[in-house]
Steps between C-alpha positions, in 0.01 A plus 500: 500500500632845411548755773308825450662842483409739783502880518687742726187538713460124537865440587492785754196342664664156490807636681306735730676816385406816310543538123787747543703229675456272200631763256791581734589130535497452122755782461714456809478136604439302184142391567425260212262689272420502131403814313221430256433818307489765771380263773704293744390137538615233744496127554416419863746209504789727391416765757458243778842350413652850505354567846619164634847575363519821704423745221245690708729519801539851637839655420546574872478128574781424255750748646628538854330776694676835496427828666322751276721769354421869507469785740306499820213743503491752779178544690305823486595573857873463425462715187326771703781492758762538229312788346482671838870431560436272798656175376534249788 
């Protein structure tokens, strides 16, 4: 028996995610998808194999945890003290 093609909406429902995640996974994580005209179509068996193989794994789970980079925001109270010249 031939497996039916499913749409983005159907695959999103199957995986329990929103449509935007599906499009992002196609581009960034290699979600198995086939473009037919302007529509993306999927085979459930291919997508299920991809998930089982770790394709849907969050990038944070693949890398060791690191501290976020960037500056620490000052609170409004600290900013008001600086503006008044009363830095503690």
